[in-house]
N, C-alpha and C positions, 0 to 999 in steps of 0.2 A: 495594751487595750486603750488606755486613756490618749496615750499619743496618738494612735491610728485615729481615734474619736475627732481628736483637735485638729488632725490634717484635714479630715473629712470636712469640718466645719469650715475652716479655713478656705479649702478648695470652692466649697458652694458658695461663700461670701465673695470670693475671687471671680467667680463665674458671674455672679450677679451684677458686682460692679462693673464687668467688662461689658456686659449686654446693655446696663444702663447707659455706658459710655457710648457705645455704637449707636444707641436709638438717637442721641443728640446730634444736631447738626453740628459740624466741626467747623471752626474759625480759628485765626490765630496769626500771631506775627511770627516769622520765622527767626530764628537767632543762628546767624551765620557761624558763629563761633562755636556754640554748644550743641546746635543741632535741636534746640528745644522748642516746643510747639504748646501753647496754652490754648486748652479747649474752652470752648463757650459753655455755659450751663454749669452742670455739677462736675467736679473732677478734672483732672488733667492728665496729660499723657507726655512721657518723656520718649523721644524718639532719637535712638543712637545714631551715629555718623554713617553716613550711606544708607540708612534704612528706609524704605519705602512703603507708603501706605497704599492700599489697594481702593482706588477712588470710585472704579465703576465697573460692572462686567455685564456684557451681553452672551449670548449663546456662541457668540462667534469671536469676540474681542473682550480683552481685558486691559483696563487702563490702571497704571502704578503712577503715584507722585512722590517726588523726594522733598520732604519740607525743607530740608537744609540747603539744597542747592536748587530748589524748583525745576529740577529736570522731571521729565516725564518718559514713560516708557509704555508702549502698546505691543501686547501679546496677541499674535495671530493663533487662535486655539485650534485651529485645524491642522495647522504645522508647527507649531512651538516657536515660531521666529519671533523673536523680540524686535521691534523697532524702536530706537531711542532717539529723543531729541538732541543728544548730546553724545560724540563719540565715547564708547565706553572706554577706550585706550588712549584718551587724548594726552594723558600724561607723558606717554611715551614718544610722542610726535617730536622728532629731532629737526623737523623744518621749521615750525612756525617759530617766531621771535616776537618778544616785546608783546604789543596790543593783539597780534594776530594770534598768540599763544593764549591770551585772556578770551579773545573772541570764541575760543572752543568752548567755554564753559556758560556761553550765553545762549538764551532763547530769543531776544530780540537784539539787533544791532539798529543804532540810529544814526542818522544823518541830520544835522541841524545846523542853523546859521544864526548869527548875530545880527543886531540892527543894521548892520554894515555889509551884511551878507557874506561874512567871512565863515566859511564852513568849519565845521567840527564833527566828530565822530565819537559814539560811545555805546557800550554795551551794557545790557543788563547786569551781567555779571560785577564790573567795576561799579557801576552808577547806581545798583540798588541792591543786590544780593551783599556783596562786602560791606555794603553801608547799613546793612539789617534793617531796611527799609520796604520790605514787601511782605504782604499779608496773604493769606489764603482761606479760602471755604469751601466747603462741600456745596455742589447744587446739584440739579437733576441731572444724572447720567455723567457727573464728572467733578472737576473743580474749577475754582474761579481765582486767579492769582492778580493782585494789584501791585504792578511796579511802580513804586515812588523812585523819583530821581531827584533827591533834595538839591544837589548843587545846579542841575540843569534847570527845575522847577517843572517838570513833567510828570504825570502821572497817567500808566498806561495799564489798563485792565485786560486781562487775556483769560479765555475760557478753553478748556480742555474738556471734550465730551466724547462718549462712543453711543453709537446707537446701529443696532443691527452689525453690517459688515463695513462701517464707516467710522473712521475717527476724525473729529473737526477741532481744528485749532481757530480761535477767532479772537481777532481785535475788537472790543467793543467801542466802536469809532465815537459815537455820540457820548462817551463818558471820557474821553481822552481830555486832560487839563494840561494846559501850557501856561503857566502862573508867571513866568518871569520874562525877560527881555527876548530869550531865545524861541526861534520857530522851527518846528518840525518839518523835515522835507521828505524822508523816507523812514518807514518803520519795516525793517527786515524780520519777517516772522519764521522762527523755527530755521536759521539757515544751515544747520547740519543735521536736520532728522533724517536718518537712515543713511548717512553718508557712508560710501564705500572707501577703502583705506587702499593704500599701495599693494596690499597682499590680495585684495578682491579683484575679480574679474566681473564686468558688466559696462554698463553705460549709462549715459544721463541722457534724457530725451526731454527736447524744447520743442515747442509749436512754432517754429520759424517757417513760415510757410506752410509747405505741405506737411513739414514735419522733419527732425534732423537729430541724429545721434552723435554724441560727445563720448567717445570711448575711455574707459577708465585708464588713466596713466599712458595718455596718448602723447607725452612728451612735446605738448604744444604749449607750456606754460609761457613762452615769449609773447604769445598773441595775447590780445584784449579777451578777457572774460566775456561771456556771452551776457548781455544785460539790455533787454528790450522792453517797451512797455505793450501792455495788451491792448489790442485794437489801435495800436499804433500810438505817435505823440499826439500832444494837444493841438488840434488842427487851428485853434484860434491865435496862437503864438506866431507872432511875425518873425520870419526866419529870410534873412538877406540872400540864403543859398541853400540847396540841397546837397548834402555831404556824399550821397550815392544812391544808386537804385537798388533797394532790397526789398525783400518779401516781408510783408506784415505780419503780426501776430493776430490771428482771427479767432484762435480758441483759447479759452482762460484754462488753459491745462498745463502740465509737466510731469516727469516721472522719473522713476530711477530703477534699474533691474542690477543688483547684486548678487552675484553667483545663480542659484536657482530659485531667486524671491524677488518681488518686484511690487513697487507701488504706482498708482496713479493718484495724482493732486488734481482736484478741480477747485477752482476759485468760485464757490458757489454763492457767495455775495461779495460786491465791492470791486468785480473785475473791472469797472470802467476806469478806475484810479490805481490799478495793479499794474506791476512790472514782475518780470521772471529772471532772474539771474542764475548762471550755471557756472562752475569752475573745477576745472580737473585738480588734479594733484600736482604737486610741487609748485605751484603758483603762489599761494600764501601758508600751505601746511602741506600734510601728507594725505589729505582725503578730496574725494570727488564728490561734490555737493550740487543739488539744484533745489531752489525754493522761489519764494514770491515775496513781494513787498507791497505796501501801501504806500503811494505816493501822496503827500498833503500841501506840497509847494511847487511851484511852477517858476522858470526863468525865462527873461526875454532880453536880449541884447539889442539895443538902440543905438543907431549911429548919430551923432549930433554934430551939424554944420559938417554934412559929406563934402569932401573936395577941397575943402579950405585948409590954411594951415593949422587951424584950431580944432580940426576934426578929431572927435573923441568917441569912444565906445563906452556905454553905459549899460550896466546891468541892472535890470529891475525884478523884483520878486512879486509873486502874488500873495494874497492872503494865505495863510496855512488853514486849510480846511480839510476834514475826513470825509465829508459828503453826508448824505443822510442813512447810510446804510452800514451795517457791520461788515467788517473785513474777516469773511469766513472762507477757510480752506478746508475740503474734505479730502481725506486720504482713504484710498481703497488698496487693499492687499492682494497681490496675486500669486500664484504657486505652480509649480510643475510647468507645463508646456504652454501655459497662459501667461507666464511670467517673461513678458517680452513686448515689443512695441505694439504688436498686432493684438495681444490680449489688452493692453491697455486701452487701445482705440475701440475695441468691443466693449470694455466696460464702460467707457464714455458714451458708447451709443446706447447702452442700457440707462445710463443715468440721463440722458436727454428724453427718453421715453418716460422714465419713472418719476423724474423731479422738474422737468421742465415742461411736461406735457405734449412732447413732440410725437406725433402719431404718423406711422408710415403712410407716405402717398403712394396709393394703389397705382401700379404700372399699367398704362393702357394696354388692353389685350390687342397685339398685334404682332406681325412676324416681322415688322419693321421697328428697328430702334428710333427713338426721338430724335429729330434734327432741330436745331435752333439757328434760325436766320436773323442777323440784325440789319436793320436798313436805316440809312440816315435820311431824315425826309428833307426839311427846309433848313439853310444857314445863310448867317447874315453875310452881305457882300456888299463892297462899295462899287458903285458903277456911276457913269457920268451922262449926262443929258444937256447936248449943247455945250460941253465945257464945264458944266456945274455938276459938281459931285453929290451925289446922294447915298442913302442907304436902301437897299432892297433884301428881299428873301430869295435866295437862289434856289429853285426846285431841284433836288437830287433824285429824290424818289418820290412821286406823286401817288396819290390814292388810287388812280387807273394803274400806274405802274405796279403797285403793290399787288394789285389783281393778276396782273400779266405773270408777275414773278411766281406767285401761289400756285396758279395753274400749271406753268412751266414744270415747276418742281414735282409736283403731284403726277403729271402725266409721265414724269419721268422715274415715278417709284417710291418718291420720298414723301409718302402720303402720312406719316407720323411726323407731322410739321408743327413748329411753334415760331413765331414771327415776333420779335420785339422791334417796335418802330419808334424812332426817337427823332424829335423836332418837328412832329405834326401839329403841335400848338400854335396859335395864332402868335405871330413874330418869330417862328422856327426855334432853332436851339439857340440857348443862351438869351432867353429873353425874360419875360416877368414869372413871378412866382405862380405856379399852377394853381388854380383855384375852380376850374369848370372845365368843360369839354369843348371850349371854343377852339375851332380848328384853323389852320391857316388857308387863306383864300387861293393863293399861289398853287397850293397842293391839291386844291378841288373845294374848300369850303364846308362849312357845318353839315349840310345837307348830303354831300359826298362822304363826308367821314362817316356819318350814321349809317350811310348805305354799305361802308366798306366793312364796318363791324358786323352789320349782319350777313353780308356777303362770305366772311371768314368763317361765322358760326355755321353757316350751311355746309360750307366746304369742309367741316370739322378741324379747321386750323386754329390752333391755341394763339390767339391775338392778344399781345401784349402791347397797349400805347405805353410808352415810357415818360415818367416825369421825375422832376428833381426837385424836391420840397426844401433842400438844404441851401442852394446857391441862390444868391440875391444878384442877378445881372442887371435889372432895371426896375424901376419903381412902377407899380402898377398891382393892379386887383387887391388894393386894401393894405400892400405892404411897401413901405419907403424906408430907404438907408437910414434916416436920422432915427428914427423910433425903432426900425425892427432889425437892425444890422448888431450880430454879437460884438463884444468889446474885446480887445487885446489888453495885455497887462498895462499897457501905457494910456489905457481907456479910450483908445481911437478905434474907430470901425474896424473889426477882423477883416483884412483885405488879403485874397488869395490871388497867387500867381501860377502861371504854367513855368515850369523850370527846363532851362536847355539840358540835353543828355549830354552835350559835348563837354561842358564845365560846369554844370549844376547851378548856374546864375539864373536870374531871373530872365524869362523871356519878355523882352519889352515890346515885341511885335505882336503880342495877343494882350488883349484888353483885360486887366485884372477885375475880379470880382469880390462879392462880399457873403459872409457866412450869416443866414439867417439867426437870430438868438432863439434859443431851443423852444420857448414857448410860441413862438411865431411858426417854427417848424410844424409843431403838433397842430396849430390852428389851421394852416395850410393843408394839412393831411386831412384832417377833418371837413373842411369846405370842398375838397376836392373829392374825397370818398362820398360824401352825401351826394354832391351833383352825379357821382359816377354811378351810384346806386338808382337814383331818381331815372335816368336815362338808360339803364340795362346794361350797363358796361360790367362784364364778367370778369375781365382780368386787367391786370397793370403791372408794370415793370417799375421797380424804384430804383433811382439812382442816389448814390451818396449817403444817403439815412442807414443803409445797410453796411457801409464800409468805413464811416469815420465817426468819432465822437470827439466832442470839444467843450470847454468851459466857456463861461460868460464873465470876463473879469470886469463886471461892473461893480459900483460902489459896494452891493450886496452880492458878491460874488456866487455865481451858479456854479457848482462844481461838476465834474464829469459823473460822478456817480448820480446826480439829480438831472443832468442831461440825460443820461441812460434810461432814468425812469421816465422821463417823458417820451424817449423814443419808443420804450414798450408800450407805454399807454397808446400812444398815437398809432403804432402797428395793430394792437390788438383791436383798436377801432376800425381801423381800414380793413382789417381781414374779416371783422363781422359783417362789412358791407359789399365787399367785392370778394368773389369766389377764389380767385387764384391770384397770388403776389409772386412775382419773380425778382430776385435780389442778385445784384452783380457784385462780384468780390465780395462775398458775403461774410460777416463777422457772426459770430455764434447767437447773438441774441436775436437774429433774424428767423432762425430754425423753426420756433413755433409758429411762425406766421407764414412760411414759405411753402408756396406749391413746386418751385424749382430754383435752383442755383446756378449761377452762369460766371464764368471767368474764375472757377475755384483755383486754388493754388496746387500745382502739380510739382513744384521745385522747391528747394531750400534757397536761403540767400548765398549758401557756399562760403559761409566766414570761414577766415582761416584756422579757427579753434573746433570747427565741426569736421567729423571724419565721413559721415553719410548722410543723404537726403533720404526718407521714407514717407510712404504715402498715408500718414497718421489720418490726414483730414478726410482723405478718400475713404478710408477704412470706417471711419466714424459714421459718414453720412451715408455709406452704401446701405442698400435696402430700406432707408428711411426717406431720403429726398432726392428726387433726380437731380443728379449735378452735371453741369456741361464745363467744358474747358474754354481757355481764351480762344479766340477766332483763329482757326487754322491758317487762314491766308494771311495772317499777318505774322506767323512764327517763321523764322530763318529757317530750320530745318525741318521741313514739314514730316520727313520719313520717321525721324525720330520722336517728332511730338505724336504723330499716330500711334506710335509703338507705346508710348506713355498713355494715351489714352486706353488701349487694349488692355495694358499692365494694370490700371487703377479702375478699370470699368467706367471710365468717364465718357459721356456723351459729347457728341461733335457739335462745333457751333462754326459761325462765319459772321464776317461784318463786312456789308457791301454798300453800294449805291446802285440804283438801277439804270443810271443814265452814265453817260461818257465822265470818265475820271478827271478829265480836263476842268470840268466845273468847279472841281476843288481849288484850282489855281486861286490865289488871293484871298482864300477863307482861313479859318483857323483850322481847318482839317486838312489841309494841303499836304500834310505828311501822312495821310492815309495811302500807303503805297499797296498795290494789289487789291485795290477797291472796286474794281469794275466786274459787276456781277456777270455781265455778257462773256467777258473775257475768260472767265473763271467757270463758267457753268459746266463744261465737261469733267474738269478737274473735280468738282463738287460731286457731281454723279460717280466718278470712278472712286474717289475716296470714301464718299458713303457707301458702297457696294463693299468694298473691303472692310470697313468698320462694321458693316451690319454681320457680315459674316462671322466676325470674331466675337462680337459682343452681344448679338441676338439671343446665344445660348445662355447667356448670366444676366439678360436683363432683369432689373428689380431683385437681383438677389444681393443679400449681404456677403461682405468680405470676412471669410473667418479666419485666415491665415494668408501672412506675405513673408516671403523668405528669398534671401539671396543666395543663389545656387553657386555661383560663380562670378568672376569679374566680368560685369556687364549682363548677366543672365539671372532672372528674377521669376519667381513662381507665386501666383495668386491665386488662393483657394476660395471658392465661394460657397455658401449654403447649398445643400442639394448635392455636392461632390464635385462639381464641375471645377477645373482648373486652366489656368493660363500659364503658360511660360512664354517669356519674351528674350529674346538675343539681340543686345543693342551693339555687338562687335561686329567686326569686319571677317570673323572666323567661324565654321562651324562648330555649334555647340552640341555636345553628346549627353544625352540624358537617358540612362539605362541603355535601351535597345534602338531609342530613337535619335534622330540628329534633326537640330533646328538651325536651318541655314543662316546666313549672315543677315543681319537686320531683319529677322524673320520671328515668327511666333508660332506657338502650337495652342489648340484648344481641346481639351478631353474631359 
């Protein structure tokens, strides 16, 4: 009896101590050898090797943390699936050797350089965990881990949290320390999260152009791993040549499908300085993995004394900066039928609405799909008078021409019409930074331009005069190169060139231009939007700012993250003053401000390590923002491209001049083949009729599914139940009891 009483007392005391310990905020230093963690406050706890603690739990997810190895695991409570930061069977990997074997234990991989720019690599398992140099503590919704790298002199804090259906991993960038001579270049965050092994089936999703899949175990280990920067490389860096024409990464997302489970990852903060890397099995190890990284240092190659016997290439590095934002990646988990790239895109569309405030743009009630026509107005040209050369503005499409064009299109039944108008400003294309509505006199002048705006409003044509607030071609309107040009790493003004498609070298026949420093871009936007608001301009098309981001490598460097913040502020101000904004080749940060998108990507780069392009971008924006493709008249195979528009629910667009294309000779646009509107008019009317028949039934509908039915045959399903099947092959495709002819489609 006494023994039972004593056991009962000890049990009560034990429970009380446990409850007291649980009430204390836990912090501690991990002991890599013993697995011991010392708790703050009263008492301490010993955690055996391999044991994890429950760091947080929501109704949908649970987060566990291992204080010995710093590994994290997220349990999807709806399916019971566990997603781990590191492969659970990594010890049995027979492919990985040396440092690659040790990388499998890491949550961070580091690229860094010494003062001579000699590169080094390190992982947090060797540099921090084995050195017993990391500490952790509980925070709201999860844990924070501070990884110290005593030999390299780095300190990098990482937070893991769960909230609702999202798991977030965050590098707290403003608390990164670089204490020694070394400089951080890239920090790879959770490179093996959820990785699939050689025994799994599935694929990696990367946002290359329209989107692309890298299938598990595709035996393409001889090719370069996918490694691309979000929103493209830093445009302020001087490059002597362009390596190849590829699609850009316009969405800060990536994903992985493993058997019947999947995740979508969204770079919620810090995307402007992010990169995405994907690698299949048998390259470095037995795993298929995709992840992201924070870039902190840029490099630039400069040629000294070119053409001489002493010609020399010097590589310069920028400052190492993390920007002014955390690097935060959010993971969303998908199960069952939604565990594929279409489900990922649908979840990203929800994210855009819930987290970015993107509201669906209401489709215009009409039995005609929207059509976007882009016209070039005035272009600079060299001419002579009595043998004396001088510069003039050649009129390619005047204000009166544009009226005539609009009337002709409307009369032919293309009533749901939008027109982008480029080169309407004083000086034509490639002139001063836009700051007002001053119009080119050779096209009609200010009064005629204001009349054109009103005429388009009466005709119910969505009229988008186009401006470029990023490129500095000529001093004026308060902006001059000396004060307002961004700087490259050499501290020279950031000069931009056109590149030849044939060999990727600079086109010396086209005059280069400069990039405005980011603060000046914001100032130009504010000046123009204020002037536009006062004069009643309802819409505008923005070039460059929606498709590129860059640093300003001045003495106090402005990082890409800081540039991105200025872009967002400038676009928000513009959207508050102008009713509708159209963006060309748009990155994701434009979506909250966009009335429509043009030049959206419909293909991937077709890199050797990729297996298939998918319409992730189109699925994500469908039912949300009207999206137009590249100009049909500039496509090599218009038949295949029109099928692609139908497959992806993308609207048609064209680029023309209203006058004879011979006027382009001797200008920077003499490569605009198939640019004569009058010669193309009948084709436009015919193509529009065909596309309208296919797309009108699904206009404004969100894509809910997309699948490959066979080689060259795809089906797209829209909300409301309508579906489209396209056949890109030269053979008849049989689908149930129906047949789809060569290069045909079916809507039902």
